[in-house]
C-alpha positions in Angstrom: 5.0 -0.5 -45.4 4.0 2.1 -42.7 1.6 -0.4 -41.2 4.4 -2.6 -39.7 6.2 0.2 -37.8 2.9 1.5 -36.5 1.9 -2.0 -35.3 5.2 -2.5 -33.6 5.0 0.9 -31.9 1.4 0.1 -30.7 2.5 -3.2 -29.3 5.4 -1.7 -27.4 3.1 1.0 -25.9 0.5 -1.6 -24.9 3.1 -3.9 -23.4 4.7 -1.0 -21.4 1.4 0.1 -20.0 0.9 -3.3 -18.3 4.5 -3.7 -17.2 4.0 -1.6 -14.0 1.2 -2.6 -11.7 -0.7 0.1 -9.9 0.5 0.4 -6.4 -0.8 2.5 -3.5 0.5 3.0 0.1 -2.1 3.1 2.9 -1.2 4.3 6.4 -3.3 2.7 9.1 -3.2 2.4 12.9 -3.1 -1.4 13.6 -1.5 -2.9 16.7 -1.2 -6.4 15.2 0.7 -5.2 12.1 2.9 -2.7 14.0 4.2 -5.3 16.5 5.2 -7.7 13.8 2.9 -10.5 15.0 2.1 -13.6 12.8 -1.1 -12.0 11.8 0.8 -9.2 9.9 1.0 -10.6 6.4 -2.6 -12.0 6.3 -4.0 -8.8 7.8 -2.2 -6.7 5.2 -3.4 -9.0 2.4 -7.0 -8.8 3.7 -6.7 -5.0 4.0 -5.6 -4.7 0.3 -8.3 -7.0 -0.9 -10.9 -4.9 1.0 -9.7 -1.9 -1.1 -10.0 -3.9 -4.4 -6.3 -4.6 -4.7 -5.0 -8.0 -5.5 -2.3 -8.3 -2.9 -0.1 -6.6 -0.3 3.5 -6.4 -1.6 4.8 -5.1 1.7 4.0 -3.8 5.1 6.1 -2.1 7.7 5.8 -0.1 10.9 6.2 3.7 10.5 6.8 6.3 13.2 4.2 9.1 13.4 7.1 11.6 12.6 7.5 9.9 9.2 4.0 10.6 8.2 3.3 13.9 6.4 0.3 15.7 7.8 -1.5 15.4 11.1 -1.8 12.2 13.1 -3.0 11.9 16.6 -0.5 11.2 19.3 -1.1 8.9 22.3 -3.1 10.7 25.0 -4.3 13.6 22.7 -7.5 13.0 20.9 -6.6 9.3 20.6 -9.7 7.2 20.7 -8.2 3.7 20.7 -5.1 4.2 22.8 -2.5 3.1 20.3 -2.0 6.2 18.2 1.8 5.7 18.0 1.5 2.4 16.2 1.1 3.1 12.4 1.7 0.7 9.5 2.4 1.5 5.9 0.8 -1.2 3.6 1.8 -1.2 -0.1 -1.0 -2.7 -2.2 -0.8 -3.8 -5.8 -3.5 -4.4 -8.5 
């Protein structure tokens, strides 16, 4: 009789572990994505796939002030000239 409750409990734990896909947010400097051009969604999707994620669930422009930590500002140690155009891409497995 104890087998049935244990089986149900195991099934619930197994189902719950797959209910929430793994997500990760990447902050990148990308002019195309930051400006909202048509290339945005395909570029975000390709970026996620290059990191072994299935898809990009969202992408949005972020200000450097929103980012915790150190990011280069335009004109100071900025190698590509667009250091104020950052994008947050949320990838899912």
